[in-house]
PQR file of N, CA, C, O and H, with PARSE charges and radii, in Angstrom:
ATOM      1  N   UNK A   1     172.679 130.973  79.571 -0.4000 1.5000
ATOM      2  CA  UNK A   1     172.133 130.997  80.271 -0.0000 2.0000
ATOM      3  C   UNK A   1     171.213 129.453  80.268  0.5500 1.7000
ATOM      4  O   UNK A   1     170.810 128.911  79.239 -0.5500 1.4000
ATOM      5  N   UNK A   2     170.998 128.897  81.752 -0.4000 1.5000
ATOM      6  CA  UNK A   2     169.708 127.645  81.674 -0.0000 2.0000
ATOM      7  C   UNK A   2     168.550 128.336  80.831  0.5500 1.7000
ATOM      8  O   UNK A   2     168.220 129.521  80.869 -0.5500 1.4000
ATOM      9  H   UNK A   2     171.326 129.337  82.588  0.4000 1.0000
ATOM     10  N   UNK A   3     167.920 127.133  79.928 -0.4000 1.5000
ATOM     11  CA  UNK A   3     166.529 127.236  78.952 -0.0000 2.0000
ATOM     12  C   UNK A   3     166.021 126.073  79.603  0.5500 1.7000
ATOM     13  O   UNK A   3     165.239 125.575  78.794 -0.5500 1.4000
ATOM     14  H   UNK A   3     168.189 126.170  79.897  0.4000 1.0000
ATOM     15  N   UNK A   4     166.049 125.394  80.610 -0.4000 1.5000
ATOM     16  CA  UNK A   4     165.186 123.884  81.065 -0.0000 2.0000
ATOM     17  C   UNK A   4     163.928 124.245  80.694  0.5500 1.7000
ATOM     18  O   UNK A   4     163.255 123.477  81.381 -0.5500 1.4000
ATOM     19  H   UNK A   4     166.684 125.799  81.268  0.4000 1.0000
ATOM     20  N   UNK A   5     163.097 124.956  80.012 -0.4000 1.5000
ATOM     21  CA  UNK A   5     162.088 125.045  79.728 -0.0000 2.0000
ATOM     22  C   UNK A   5     162.162 124.528  77.669  0.5500 1.7000
ATOM     23  O   UNK A   5     161.246 124.005  77.035 -0.5500 1.4000
ATOM     24  H   UNK A   5     163.643 125.580  79.453  0.4000 1.0000
ATOM     25  N   UNK A   6     162.856 124.728  77.404 -0.4000 1.5000
ATOM     26  CA  UNK A   6     162.674 125.574  76.456 -0.0000 2.0000
ATOM     27  C   UNK A   6     162.713 124.197  75.043  0.5500 1.7000
ATOM     28  O   UNK A   6     163.701 123.530  74.734 -0.5500 1.4000
ATOM     29  H   UNK A   6     163.600 125.153  77.919  0.4000 1.0000
ATOM     30  N   UNK A   7     161.040 124.102  74.296 -0.4000 1.5000
ATOM     31  CA  UNK A   7     160.432 123.380  73.583 -0.0000 2.0000
ATOM     32  C   UNK A   7     159.147 123.075  74.201  0.5500 1.7000
ATOM     33  O   UNK A   7     158.230 122.567  73.555 -0.5500 1.4000
ATOM     34  H   UNK A   7     160.237 124.643  74.547  0.4000 1.0000
ATOM     35  N   UNK A   8     159.022 123.495  75.954 -0.4000 1.5000
ATOM     36  CA  UNK A   8     157.931 123.258  76.177 -0.0000 2.0000
ATOM     37  C   UNK A   8     156.635 124.347  76.465  0.5500 1.7000
ATOM     38  O   UNK A   8     156.982 125.517  76.304 -0.5500 1.4000
ATOM     39  H   UNK A   8     159.767 123.907  76.479  0.4000 1.0000
ATOM     40  N   UNK A   9     155.296 124.175  76.836 -0.4000 1.5000
ATOM     41  CA  UNK A   9     154.059 124.742  76.340 -0.0000 2.0000
ATOM     42  C   UNK A   9     154.087 125.090  77.899  0.5500 1.7000
ATOM     43  O   UNK A   9     154.762 124.376  78.641 -0.5500 1.4000
ATOM     44  H   UNK A   9     155.013 123.225  76.966  0.4000 1.0000
ATOM     45  N   UNK A  10     153.265 126.329  78.486 -0.4000 1.5000
ATOM     46  CA  UNK A  10     152.930 126.598  79.863 -0.0000 2.0000
ATOM     47  C   UNK A  10     151.982 127.029  79.846  0.5500 1.7000
ATOM     48  O   UNK A  10     152.147 127.803  78.903 -0.5500 1.4000
ATOM     49  H   UNK A  10     152.717 126.909  77.883  0.4000 1.0000
ATOM     50  N   UNK A  11     150.528 127.250  80.309 -0.4000 1.5000
ATOM     51  CA  UNK A  11     149.434 127.569  80.014 -0.0000 2.0000
ATOM     52  C   UNK A  11     149.585 128.031  81.985  0.5500 1.7000
ATOM     53  O   UNK A  11     149.443 127.400  83.033 -0.5500 1.4000
ATOM     54  H   UNK A  11     150.394 126.620  81.074  0.4000 1.0000
ATOM     55  N   UNK A  12     149.996 129.679  81.552 -0.4000 1.5000
ATOM     56  CA  UNK A  12     149.402 130.561  83.223 -0.0000 2.0000
ATOM     57  C   UNK A  12     148.424 130.916  83.648  0.5500 1.7000
ATOM     58  O   UNK A  12     148.085 131.937  83.051 -0.5500 1.4000
ATOM     59  H   UNK A  12     150.111 130.192  80.701  0.4000 1.0000
ATOM     60  N   UNK A  13     147.575 130.573  84.554 -0.4000 1.5000
ATOM     61  CA  UNK A  13     146.473 131.451  84.672 -0.0000 2.0000
ATOM     62  C   UNK A  13     146.440 133.165  85.461  0.5500 1.7000
ATOM     63  O   UNK A  13     147.454 133.599  86.008 -0.5500 1.4000
ATOM     64  H   UNK A  13     147.850 129.743  85.040  0.4000 1.0000
ATOM     65  N   UNK A  14     145.577 133.704  85.420 -0.4000 1.5000
ATOM     66  CA  UNK A  14     146.054 135.023  86.778 -0.0000 2.0000
ATOM     67  C   UNK A  14     146.859 135.397  85.925  0.5500 1.7000
ATOM     68  O   UNK A  14     146.819 136.591  86.223 -0.5500 1.4000
ATOM     69  H   UNK A  14     144.754 133.351  84.975  0.4000 1.0000
ATOM     70  N   UNK A  15     147.616 135.349  85.038 -0.4000 1.5000
ATOM     71  CA  UNK A  15     148.523 136.063  84.543 -0.0000 2.0000
ATOM     72  C   UNK A  15     148.764 137.209  83.946  0.5500 1.7000
ATOM     73  O   UNK A  15     149.837 137.543  83.444 -0.5500 1.4000
ATOM     74  H   UNK A  15     147.649 134.379  84.796  0.4000 1.0000
ATOM     75  N   UNK A  16     147.635 137.919  83.993 -0.4000 1.5000
ATOM     76  CA  UNK A  16     147.321 139.546  83.729 -0.0000 2.0000
ATOM     77  C   UNK A  16     148.277 140.403  84.570  0.5500 1.7000
ATOM     78  O   UNK A  16     148.828 141.405  84.114 -0.5500 1.4000
ATOM     79  H   UNK A  16     146.763 137.648  84.401  0.4000 1.0000
ATOM     80  N   UNK A  17     148.431 139.984  85.738 -0.4000 1.5000
ATOM     81  CA  UNK A  17     149.145 141.251  87.269 -0.0000 2.0000
ATOM     82  C   UNK A  17     149.840 139.407  88.164  0.5500 1.7000
ATOM     83  O   UNK A  17     149.782 138.186  88.016 -0.5500 1.4000
ATOM     84  H   UNK A  17     147.983 139.170  86.108  0.4000 1.0000
ATOM     85  N   UNK A  18     150.267 140.190  88.817 -0.4000 1.5000
ATOM     86  CA  UNK A  18     150.139 140.041  90.074 -0.0000 2.0000
ATOM     87  C   UNK A  18     151.636 138.501  89.928  0.5500 1.7000
ATOM     88  O   UNK A  18     152.710 138.591  89.333 -0.5500 1.4000
ATOM     89  H   UNK A  18     150.314 141.182  88.938  0.4000 1.0000
ATOM     90  N   UNK A  19     151.164 137.469  90.596 -0.4000 1.5000
ATOM     91  CA  UNK A  19     152.091 136.135  91.019 -0.0000 2.0000
ATOM     92  C   UNK A  19     151.392 135.665  89.659  0.5500 1.7000
ATOM     93  O   UNK A  19     152.440 135.097  89.349 -0.5500 1.4000
ATOM     94  H   UNK A  19     150.292 137.396  91.079  0.4000 1.0000
ATOM     95  N   UNK A  20     150.885 135.501  88.998 -0.4000 1.5000
ATOM     96  CA  UNK A  20     150.261 134.620  87.748 -0.0000 2.0000
ATOM     97  C   UNK A  20     151.326 135.178  86.765  0.5500 1.7000
ATOM     98  O   UNK A  20     152.269 134.477  86.399 -0.5500 1.4000
ATOM     99  H   UNK A  20     150.035 135.963  89.250  0.4000 1.0000
ATOM    100  N   UNK A  21     151.130 136.608  86.295 -0.4000 1.5000
ATOM    101  CA  UNK A  21     152.338 137.639  85.754 -0.0000 2.0000
ATOM    102  C   UNK A  21     153.911 137.102  85.899  0.5500 1.7000
ATOM    103  O   UNK A  21     154.678 136.663  85.042 -0.5500 1.4000
ATOM    104  H   UNK A  21     150.363 137.178  86.592  0.4000 1.0000
ATOM    105  N   UNK A  22     154.071 137.307  87.275 -0.4000 1.5000
ATOM    106  CA  UNK A  22     155.386 136.606  87.765 -0.0000 2.0000
ATOM    107  C   UNK A  22     156.107 135.453  87.107  0.5500 1.7000
ATOM    108  O   UNK A  22     157.114 135.386  86.402 -0.5500 1.4000
ATOM    109  H   UNK A  22     153.448 137.664  87.971  0.4000 1.0000
ATOM    110  N   UNK A  23     155.141 134.458  87.638 -0.4000 1.5000
ATOM    111  CA  UNK A  23     155.301 133.282  86.648 -0.0000 2.0000
ATOM    112  C   UNK A  23     155.318 133.454  85.251  0.5500 1.7000
ATOM    113  O   UNK A  23     156.229 133.225  84.455 -0.5500 1.4000
ATOM    114  H   UNK A  23     154.323 134.512  88.211  0.4000 1.0000
ATOM    115  N   UNK A  24     154.331 133.834  85.090 -0.4000 1.5000
ATOM    116  CA  UNK A  24     155.096 133.623  83.224 -0.0000 2.0000
ATOM    117  C   UNK A  24     155.707 134.115  82.418  0.5500 1.7000
ATOM    118  O   UNK A  24     155.717 133.848  81.216 -0.5500 1.4000
ATOM    119  H   UNK A  24     153.591 134.020  85.737  0.4000 1.0000
ATOM    120  N   UNK A  25     156.688 135.423  83.362 -0.4000 1.5000
ATOM    121  CA  UNK A  25     157.563 135.553  82.686 -0.0000 2.0000
ATOM    122  C   UNK A  25     158.478 134.979  82.860  0.5500 1.7000
ATOM    123  O   UNK A  25     159.276 134.677  81.973 -0.5500 1.4000
ATOM    124  H   UNK A  25     156.680 135.639  84.339  0.4000 1.0000
ATOM    125  N   UNK A  26     158.628 134.556  84.612 -0.4000 1.5000
ATOM    126  CA  UNK A  26     159.908 133.295  85.037 -0.0000 2.0000
ATOM    127  C   UNK A  26     160.199 132.168  83.823  0.5500 1.7000
ATOM    128  O   UNK A  26     161.252 131.781  83.316 -0.5500 1.4000
ATOM    129  H   UNK A  26     157.980 134.802  85.332  0.4000 1.0000
ATOM    130  N   UNK A  27     158.298 131.694  83.504 -0.4000 1.5000
ATOM    131  CA  UNK A  27     158.780 130.245  82.826 -0.0000 2.0000
ATOM    132  C   UNK A  27     159.301 131.004  81.275  0.5500 1.7000
ATOM    133  O   UNK A  27     159.813 130.117  80.593 -0.5500 1.4000
ATOM    134  H   UNK A  27     157.443 132.008  83.916  0.4000 1.0000
ATOM    135  N   UNK A  28     159.319 132.351  80.539 -0.4000 1.5000
ATOM    136  CA  UNK A  28     159.504 133.050  79.088 -0.0000 2.0000
ATOM    137  C   UNK A  28     160.930 132.840  79.292  0.5500 1.7000
ATOM    138  O   UNK A  28     161.686 132.165  78.592 -0.5500 1.4000
ATOM    139  H   UNK A  28     158.903 133.072  81.093  0.4000 1.0000
ATOM    140  N   UNK A  29     161.135 133.347  80.092 -0.4000 1.5000
ATOM    141  CA  UNK A  29     162.839 133.515  80.314 -0.0000 2.0000
ATOM    142  C   UNK A  29     163.414 132.528  80.068  0.5500 1.7000
ATOM    143  O   UNK A  29     164.483 132.545  79.459 -0.5500 1.4000
ATOM    144  H   UNK A  29     160.522 133.895  80.661  0.4000 1.0000
ATOM    145  N   UNK A  30     162.866 131.488  80.465 -0.4000 1.5000
ATOM    146  CA  UNK A  30     163.772 130.070  81.588 -0.0000 2.0000
ATOM    147  C   UNK A  30     162.958 129.198  79.625  0.5500 1.7000
ATOM    148  O   UNK A  30     162.503 128.064  79.775 -0.5500 1.4000
ATOM    149  H   UNK A  30     161.997 131.474  80.959  0.4000 1.0000
ATOM    150  N   UNK A  31     162.909 129.540  78.751 -0.4000 1.5000
ATOM    151  CA  UNK A  31     162.542 129.012  77.104 -0.0000 2.0000
ATOM    152  C   UNK A  31     161.257 128.426  76.972  0.5500 1.7000
ATOM    153  O   UNK A  31     160.920 128.054  75.848 -0.5500 1.4000
ATOM    154  H   UNK A  31     163.279 130.461  78.629  0.4000 1.0000
ATOM    155  N   UNK A  32     160.371 128.260  78.067 -0.4000 1.5000
ATOM    156  CA  UNK A  32     159.071 128.467  77.288 -0.0000 2.0000
ATOM    157  C   UNK A  32     158.446 129.014  76.157  0.5500 1.7000
ATOM    158  O   UNK A  32     159.193 129.722  75.482 -0.5500 1.4000
ATOM    159  H   UNK A  32     160.645 128.562  78.980  0.4000 1.0000
ATOM    160  N   UNK A  33     157.289 128.893  75.751 -0.4000 1.5000
ATOM    161  CA  UNK A  33     156.254 129.308  75.031 -0.0000 2.0000
ATOM    162  C   UNK A  33     155.141 128.960  75.723  0.5500 1.7000
ATOM    163  O   UNK A  33     154.756 127.791  75.708 -0.5500 1.4000
ATOM    164  H   UNK A  33     156.682 128.318  76.299  0.4000 1.0000
ATOM    165  N   UNK A  34     154.233 130.295  76.679 -0.4000 1.5000
ATOM    166  CA  UNK A  34     153.535 130.841  77.518 -0.0000 2.0000
ATOM    167  C   UNK A  34     152.324 131.773  76.834  0.5500 1.7000
ATOM    168  O   UNK A  34     152.214 132.876  76.297 -0.5500 1.4000
ATOM    169  H   UNK A  34     154.545 131.245  76.691  0.4000 1.0000
ATOM    170  N   UNK A  35     151.370 130.473  77.244 -0.4000 1.5000
ATOM    171  CA  UNK A  35     149.790 130.654  76.990 -0.0000 2.0000
ATOM    172  C   UNK A  35     149.600 132.200  78.675  0.5500 1.7000
ATOM    173  O   UNK A  35     149.504 131.743  79.814 -0.5500 1.4000
ATOM    174  H   UNK A  35     151.459 129.578  77.680  0.4000 1.0000
ATOM    175  N   UNK A  36     149.591 133.175  78.556 -0.4000 1.5000
ATOM    176  CA  UNK A  36     149.259 134.030  79.621 -0.0000 2.0000
ATOM    177  C   UNK A  36     147.707 134.197  79.618  0.5500 1.7000
ATOM    178  O   UNK A  36     147.535 134.905  78.626 -0.5500 1.4000
ATOM    179  H   UNK A  36     149.669 133.546  77.630  0.4000 1.0000
ATOM    180  N   UNK A  37     146.410 133.938  80.187 -0.4000 1.5000
ATOM    181  CA  UNK A  37     145.381 133.365  81.245 -0.0000 2.0000
ATOM    182  C   UNK A  37     144.821 134.674  81.937  0.5500 1.7000
ATOM    183  O   UNK A  37     145.487 135.182  82.839 -0.5500 1.4000
ATOM    184  H   UNK A  37     146.550 133.362  80.992  0.4000 1.0000
ATOM    185  N   UNK A  38     143.913 135.099  81.639 -0.4000 1.5000
ATOM    186  CA  UNK A  38     143.379 135.926  82.966 -0.0000 2.0000
ATOM    187  C   UNK A  38     141.594 135.926  82.293  0.5500 1.7000
ATOM    188  O   UNK A  38     141.262 135.558  81.166 -0.5500 1.4000
ATOM    189  H   UNK A  38     143.373 134.686  80.906  0.4000 1.0000
ATOM    190  N   UNK A  39     140.876 136.342  83.159 -0.4000 1.5000
ATOM    191  CA  UNK A  39     139.667 136.902  83.033 -0.0000 2.0000
ATOM    192  C   UNK A  39     139.683 138.117  82.513  0.5500 1.7000
ATOM    193  O   UNK A  39     138.613 138.514  82.051 -0.5500 1.4000
ATOM    194  H   UNK A  39     141.146 136.641  84.075  0.4000 1.0000
ATOM    195  N   UNK A  40     140.780 138.955  82.451 -0.4000 1.5000
ATOM    196  CA  UNK A  40     141.206 140.021  81.609 -0.0000 2.0000
ATOM    197  C   UNK A  40     141.562 139.954  80.901  0.5500 1.7000
ATOM    198  O   UNK A  40     142.783 139.994  81.056 -0.5500 1.4000
ATOM    199  H   UNK A  40     141.649 138.633  82.827  0.4000 1.0000
ATOM    200  N   UNK A  41     141.187 139.807  79.562 -0.4000 1.5000
ATOM    201  CA  UNK A  41     141.559 139.305  78.161 -0.0000 2.0000
ATOM    202  C   UNK A  41     142.590 140.602  78.234  0.5500 1.7000
ATOM    203  O   UNK A  41     143.671 140.108  78.555 -0.5500 1.4000
ATOM    204  H   UNK A  41     140.196 139.774  79.436  0.4000 1.0000
ATOM    205  N   UNK A  42     142.742 141.960  78.092 -0.4000 1.5000
ATOM    206  CA  UNK A  42     143.375 142.897  77.831 -0.0000 2.0000
ATOM    207  C   UNK A  42     144.668 143.043  78.694  0.5500 1.7000
ATOM    208  O   UNK A  42     145.692 143.450  78.144 -0.5500 1.4000
ATOM    209  H   UNK A  42     141.864 142.361  77.832  0.4000 1.0000
ATOM    210  N   UNK A  43     144.666 142.729  80.023 -0.4000 1.5000
ATOM    211  CA  UNK A  43     146.088 142.384  81.142 -0.0000 2.0000
ATOM    212  C   UNK A  43     146.742 141.730  80.298  0.5500 1.7000
ATOM    213  O   UNK A  43     147.761 142.010  79.668 -0.5500 1.4000
ATOM    214  H   UNK A  43     143.834 142.399  80.470  0.4000 1.0000
ATOM    215  N   UNK A  44     145.903 140.568  80.327 -0.4000 1.5000
ATOM    216  CA  UNK A  44     147.237 138.696  79.643 -0.0000 2.0000
ATOM    217  C   UNK A  44     147.437 139.235  78.206  0.5500 1.7000
ATOM    218  O   UNK A  44     148.553 139.027  77.730 -0.5500 1.4000
ATOM    219  H   UNK A  44     145.075 140.341  80.840  0.4000 1.0000
ATOM    220  N   UNK A  45     146.543 139.890  77.443 -0.4000 1.5000
ATOM    221  CA  UNK A  45     147.366 140.747  75.870 -0.0000 2.0000
ATOM    222  C   UNK A  45     148.848 141.232  76.336  0.5500 1.7000
ATOM    223  O   UNK A  45     149.952 140.776  76.036 -0.5500 1.4000
ATOM    224  H   UNK A  45     145.637 140.059  77.830  0.4000 1.0000
ATOM    225  N   UNK A  46     148.458 142.380  77.227 -0.4000 1.5000
ATOM    226  CA  UNK A  46     149.941 143.148  77.685 -0.0000 2.0000
ATOM    227  C   UNK A  46     151.493 142.102  78.441  0.5500 1.7000
ATOM    228  O   UNK A  46     152.660 141.840  78.150 -0.5500 1.4000
ATOM    229  H   UNK A  46     147.562 142.750  77.471  0.4000 1.0000
ATOM    230  N   UNK A  47     150.654 141.868  79.345 -0.4000 1.5000
ATOM    231  CA  UNK A  47     152.164 140.531  79.024 -0.0000 2.0000
ATOM    232  C   UNK A  47     152.530 139.811  78.566  0.5500 1.7000
ATOM    233  O   UNK A  47     153.688 139.497  78.838 -0.5500 1.4000
ATOM    234  H   UNK A  47     149.706 142.081  79.581  0.4000 1.0000
ATOM    235  N   UNK A  48     151.594 138.864  77.291 -0.4000 1.5000
ATOM    236  CA  UNK A  48     152.023 138.074  76.106 -0.0000 2.0000
ATOM    237  C   UNK A  48     152.941 138.871  75.322  0.5500 1.7000
ATOM    238  O   UNK A  48     154.093 138.555  75.023 -0.5500 1.4000
ATOM    239  H   UNK A  48     150.653 139.119  77.069  0.4000 1.0000
ATOM    240  N   UNK A  49     152.243 140.079  74.976 -0.4000 1.5000
ATOM    241  CA  UNK A  49     153.495 141.104  74.587 -0.0000 2.0000
ATOM    242  C   UNK A  49     154.464 141.930  75.444  0.5500 1.7000
ATOM    243  O   UNK A  49     155.408 142.372  74.789 -0.5500 1.4000
ATOM    244  H   UNK A  49     151.308 140.336  75.219  0.4000 1.0000
ATOM    245  N   UNK A  50     154.464 142.144  76.322 -0.4000 1.5000
ATOM    246  CA  UNK A  50     156.167 141.840  76.903 -0.0000 2.0000
ATOM    247  C   UNK A  50     156.494 140.801  76.960  0.5500 1.7000
ATOM    248  O   UNK A  50     157.679 141.015  77.214 -0.5500 1.4000
ATOM    249  H   UNK A  50     153.697 141.785  76.854  0.4000 1.0000
ATOM    250  N   UNK A  51     156.342 138.943  76.904 -0.4000 1.5000
ATOM    251  CA  UNK A  51     156.904 138.052  76.952 -0.0000 2.0000
ATOM    252  C   UNK A  51     156.997 138.019  75.934  0.5500 1.7000
ATOM    253  O   UNK A  51     157.977 138.672  75.576 -0.5500 1.4000
ATOM    254  H   UNK A  51     155.379 138.769  76.698  0.4000 1.0000
ATOM    255  N   UNK A  52     156.383 137.500  75.008 -0.4000 1.5000
ATOM    256  CA  UNK A  52     156.274 137.015  73.543 -0.0000 2.0000
ATOM    257  C   UNK A  52     155.643 135.478  73.402  0.5500 1.7000
ATOM    258  O   UNK A  52     155.746 134.458  72.721 -0.5500 1.4000
ATOM    259  H   UNK A  52     155.587 136.969  75.299  0.4000 1.0000
ATOM    260  N   UNK A  53     154.838 136.102  74.650 -0.4000 1.5000
ATOM    261  CA  UNK A  53     153.907 134.417  74.053 -0.0000 2.0000
ATOM    262  C   UNK A  53     152.491 135.077  73.609  0.5500 1.7000
ATOM    263  O   UNK A  53     152.154 136.017  72.889 -0.5500 1.4000
ATOM    264  H   UNK A  53     154.754 136.931  75.203  0.4000 1.0000
ATOM    265  N   UNK A  54     151.593 133.742  74.707 -0.4000 1.5000
ATOM    266  CA  UNK A  54     149.938 134.525  73.904 -0.0000 2.0000
ATOM    267  C   UNK A  54     149.313 134.371  75.068  0.5500 1.7000
ATOM    268  O   UNK A  54     149.506 133.666  76.058 -0.5500 1.4000
ATOM    269  H   UNK A  54     151.867 132.978  75.292  0.4000 1.0000
ATOM    270  N   UNK A  55     148.189 135.510  74.622 -0.4000 1.5000
ATOM    271  CA  UNK A  55     146.849 135.571  75.132 -0.0000 2.0000
ATOM    272  C   UNK A  55     145.733 134.177  75.402  0.5500 1.7000
ATOM    273  O   UNK A  55     145.628 133.256  74.592 -0.5500 1.4000
ATOM    274  H   UNK A  55     148.033 136.083  73.818  0.4000 1.0000
ATOM    275  N   UNK A  56     145.246 134.232  76.221 -0.4000 1.5000
ATOM    276  CA  UNK A  56     143.449 133.446  76.085 -0.0000 2.0000
ATOM    277  C   UNK A  56     143.151 133.849  76.962  0.5500 1.7000
ATOM    278  O   UNK A  56     143.920 133.751  77.918 -0.5500 1.4000
ATOM    279  H   UNK A  56     145.331 134.980  76.879  0.4000 1.0000
ATOM    280  N   UNK A  57     141.778 134.573  77.139 -0.4000 1.5000
ATOM    281  CA  UNK A  57     140.859 135.126  77.979 -0.0000 2.0000
ATOM    282  C   UNK A  57     140.359 133.750  78.600  0.5500 1.7000
ATOM    283  O   UNK A  57     139.924 132.827  77.911 -0.5500 1.4000
ATOM    284  H   UNK A  57     141.153 134.653  76.362  0.4000 1.0000
ATOM    285  N   UNK A  58     140.516 133.713  80.516 -0.4000 1.5000
ATOM    286  CA  UNK A  58     140.008 132.258  80.933 -0.0000 2.0000
ATOM    287  C   UNK A  58     139.239 132.505  82.281  0.5500 1.7000
ATOM    288  O   UNK A  58     139.993 133.230  82.929 -0.5500 1.4000
ATOM    289  H   UNK A  58     140.869 134.463  81.076  0.4000 1.0000
ATOM    290  N   UNK A  59     138.089 132.254  83.033 -0.4000 1.5000
ATOM    291  CA  UNK A  59     137.580 132.311  83.450 -0.0000 2.0000
ATOM    292  C   UNK A  59     137.278 130.816  84.386  0.5500 1.7000
ATOM    293  O   UNK A  59     136.367 129.995  84.271 -0.5500 1.4000
ATOM    294  H   UNK A  59     137.477 131.665  82.505  0.4000 1.0000
ATOM    295  N   UNK A  60     139.023 130.893  85.799 -0.4000 1.5000
ATOM    296  CA  UNK A  60     138.669 129.496  85.846 -0.0000 2.0000
ATOM    297  C   UNK A  60     137.836 128.718  86.380  0.5500 1.7000
ATOM    298  O   UNK A  60     137.838 127.489  86.448 -0.5500 1.4000
ATOM    299  H   UNK A  60     139.762 131.559  85.892  0.4000 1.0000
ATOM    300  N   UNK A  61     136.735 129.878  86.963 -0.4000 1.5000
ATOM    301  CA  UNK A  61     136.213 128.678  87.868 -0.0000 2.0000
ATOM    302  C   UNK A  61     134.730 128.157  86.212  0.5500 1.7000
ATOM    303  O   UNK A  61     133.964 127.225  86.458 -0.5500 1.4000
ATOM    304  H   UNK A  61     136.734 130.876  86.907  0.4000 1.0000
ATOM    305  N   UNK A  62     134.632 128.754  85.050 -0.4000 1.5000
ATOM    306  CA  UNK A  62     134.374 127.750  84.366 -0.0000 2.0000
ATOM    307  C   UNK A  62     134.491 126.386  83.175  0.5500 1.7000
ATOM    308  O   UNK A  62     135.017 126.257  82.069 -0.5500 1.4000
ATOM    309  H   UNK A  62     135.254 129.511  84.850  0.4000 1.0000
ATOM    310  N   UNK A  63     133.810 125.635  83.958 -0.4000 1.5000
ATOM    311  CA  UNK A  63     134.010 124.282  83.596 -0.0000 2.0000
ATOM    312  C   UNK A  63     134.275 124.472  82.124  0.5500 1.7000
ATOM    313  O   UNK A  63     135.435 124.106  81.940 -0.5500 1.4000
ATOM    314  H   UNK A  63     133.383 125.740  84.856  0.4000 1.0000
ATOM    315  N   UNK A  64     133.646 124.942  80.804 -0.4000 1.5000
ATOM    316  CA  UNK A  64     133.257 124.828  79.735 -0.0000 2.0000
ATOM    317  C   UNK A  64     134.863 126.474  78.479  0.5500 1.7000
ATOM    318  O   UNK A  64     135.331 126.506  77.341 -0.5500 1.4000
ATOM    319  H   UNK A  64     132.703 125.239  80.954  0.4000 1.0000
ATOM    320  N   UNK A  65     134.964 127.305  79.654 -0.4000 1.5000
ATOM    321  CA  UNK A  65     136.100 128.218  79.021 -0.0000 2.0000
ATOM    322  C   UNK A  65     137.008 126.506  79.883  0.5500 1.7000
ATOM    323  O   UNK A  65     137.204 125.743  78.937 -0.5500 1.4000
ATOM    324  H   UNK A  65     134.584 127.279  80.578  0.4000 1.0000
ATOM    325  N   UNK A  66     137.335 126.077  80.735 -0.4000 1.5000
ATOM    326  CA  UNK A  66     138.601 125.527  80.550 -0.0000 2.0000
ATOM    327  C   UNK A  66     138.628 124.076  79.724  0.5500 1.7000
ATOM    328  O   UNK A  66     139.607 123.340  79.845 -0.5500 1.4000
ATOM    329  H   UNK A  66     137.175 126.696  81.504  0.4000 1.0000
ATOM    330  N   UNK A  67     137.493 123.705  78.875 -0.4000 1.5000
ATOM    331  CA  UNK A  67     137.656 122.723  77.524 -0.0000 2.0000
ATOM    332  C   UNK A  67     137.849 123.830  76.528  0.5500 1.7000
ATOM    333  O   UNK A  67     138.073 123.479  75.369 -0.5500 1.4000
ATOM    334  H   UNK A  67     136.698 124.303  78.776  0.4000 1.0000
ATOM    335  N   UNK A  68     137.782 125.458  76.874 -0.4000 1.5000
ATOM    336  CA  UNK A  68     138.029 125.420  75.331 -0.0000 2.0000
ATOM    337  C   UNK A  68     139.563 125.902  75.744  0.5500 1.7000
ATOM    338  O   UNK A  68     140.291 126.086  74.768 -0.5500 1.4000
ATOM    339  H   UNK A  68     137.600 125.743  77.815  0.4000 1.0000
ATOM    340  N   UNK A  69     140.131 126.120  76.972 -0.4000 1.5000
ATOM    341  CA  UNK A  69     141.444 127.076  76.760 -0.0000 2.0000
ATOM    342  C   UNK A  69     142.350 125.758  76.589  0.5500 1.7000
ATOM    343  O   UNK A  69     143.540 125.844  76.286 -0.5500 1.4000
ATOM    344  H   UNK A  69     139.540 125.971  77.765  0.4000 1.0000
ATOM    345  N   UNK A  70     141.507 124.176  76.871 -0.4000 1.5000
ATOM    346  CA  UNK A  70     142.495 123.597  77.156 -0.0000 2.0000
ATOM    347  C   UNK A  70     142.519 122.686  75.429  0.5500 1.7000
ATOM    348  O   UNK A  70     143.048 121.574  75.427 -0.5500 1.4000
ATOM    349  H   UNK A  70     140.540 124.107  77.117  0.4000 1.0000
ATOM    350  N   UNK A  71     141.912 123.258  74.016 -0.4000 1.5000
ATOM    351  CA  UNK A  71     141.362 122.733  73.076 -0.0000 2.0000
ATOM    352  C   UNK A  71     142.854 124.087  72.738  0.5500 1.7000
ATOM    353  O   UNK A  71     143.926 123.562  72.438 -0.5500 1.4000
ATOM    354  H   UNK A  71     141.482 124.161  74.018  0.4000 1.0000
ATOM    355  N   UNK A  72     142.843 125.567  72.797 -0.4000 1.5000
ATOM    356  CA  UNK A  72     142.997 126.402  71.835 -0.0000 2.0000
ATOM    357  C   UNK A  72     144.386 125.987  72.400  0.5500 1.7000
ATOM    358  O   UNK A  72     145.117 125.602  71.488 -0.5500 1.4000
ATOM    359  H   UNK A  72     141.972 125.994  73.041  0.4000 1.0000
ATOM    360  N   UNK A  73     144.940 125.950  73.562 -0.4000 1.5000
ATOM    361  CA  UNK A  73     146.631 125.440  73.746 -0.0000 2.0000
ATOM    362  C   UNK A  73     146.973 124.091  72.938  0.5500 1.7000
ATOM    363  O   UNK A  73     148.110 123.621  72.976 -0.5500 1.4000
ATOM    364  H   UNK A  73     144.346 126.263  74.303  0.4000 1.0000
TER
END
């Protein structure tokens, strides 16, 4: 199986469910170290546990939140 994102880090927003969760899952399957971020940390943690990534609480409407997220990643 090809792993084109091996050694890369991906920060995925809205990754607690829906399209964001699907994108995070695919990136993880393709070898990326995925940071699943969502305003709901519980949901982000759930996806991170399933796919072997990390979770981060992020409100994408918050400029300060983005600064904190980028620093954490």
